[in-house]
N, C-alpha and C positions, 0 to 999 in steps of 0.2 A: 876849920874842922867841922865835920858833920857827924851827927849821931842819928842812928836809925833804930827805932824800936818797933818790932813786929808783934802782932797779937792775932788771935783768931784760930789758931790750929786746934787740932783735937782728933778724936776718933769718930768715924762715921761709917755707916754701912754703904756698900756699893749702891750707886744710884742716888745717894744723898748729896747734900750741898754744904759748903762752908764758905765763909767770907773772911779773907785775911786783910788785915790793915797794917800799914807801916807809916809811922809819923817821923818826919825828919825835924831835927833841931840843930841850931848852930848857924853856920854860914849858908843858910838855905837860899839866899837870894841868887846864888850862882848855879843852882840846880836847874838843869834842863830836863834831860830824860831820866825817868825813874823806871825801875824794872824789878821783876821777880825772877829769881832763879830757883832751881831745886836740885837737890842731890839725893838720888835714890840709893838704896843700899848697894854697895859694890860698884857704883858707877860714878862718873865724873859729874861735876856740877854743870847744869845746862840751863840755857835761857828758856823761860816759860812765856813771858810776855813783857813788853815794854811800852811806854807811852811818853810822848814828847810833851814839853811844857811850853811850847812857843805859841800857844793860842790855837793851833790847829788840832792838837791832841791826837796826832798820828799814832796809831797802835801797830804793834807787831806781835805775832803769836807763833809759838812752836806748832808744827803740824799736828802734833799729838794732842793738843788741847783746843784747837780751833773748833768753834761751835759749841764748846762746853764751858770755857773760861772767858771771863770778861774783865779786863783791866780798866780802871777808871781812876780819876785823880781829882782831889780838891786842892787846887793851887793855893788858895788863901790859907788853908789849914796845913799845907805842906804834907799832905797825906795821900798815899796811894792805896788802892784797894784791889783785891783779886777775888772776884766772885767765881766760885768753882761749883759747877753743876754737873750732874750725871757722873759723879766721881767713880773711878775704877780702882781696883786694888793696885794697879801699876802706877797710880798717882801717889802712892805712899812714898813720902820723902820728907826731908827737912827743906822748908821753903825759906829763902833768904831774900830780903829786900836789898836793892843795889842802886847806888847813884855814883856818878863820876863828876867830881869837882876838883880839877887839877890832879886828882888821884882817885882810885876806886875806894868806895866805902861800902861795908857790908853790915847788915844787922846781925843780931845774934842767932837768928833762925827760929822757926817755929815748926814743930812736928805735926805733920798731917798723916794720919793712918786710916786707910780705907780697908775695911774688912769685907771679905766675900760672903 
């Protein structure tokens, strides 16, 4: 079992920045890729960014956030971060942390609201 706890959401004006954190606990030794997803109002949940934990730290980003968001990871602390810069109103969503360890685990979600 893996538990994920996110933090760092909030309300910010367009152009501002936020940093999300997600810390895993439990059977974390089996975690490889950690990811952030988001669910915008009225839309399906979508992948925002992912990072592998195999030493290479390969990252992957949705086209909509490339150049604005940066995913990083502290492997020793089992924590993944999402630095979000130049935020836009369309980034408003609930952001979820995600890992796959024999099955998919989700955090409880953290609300990000960007005002215009």
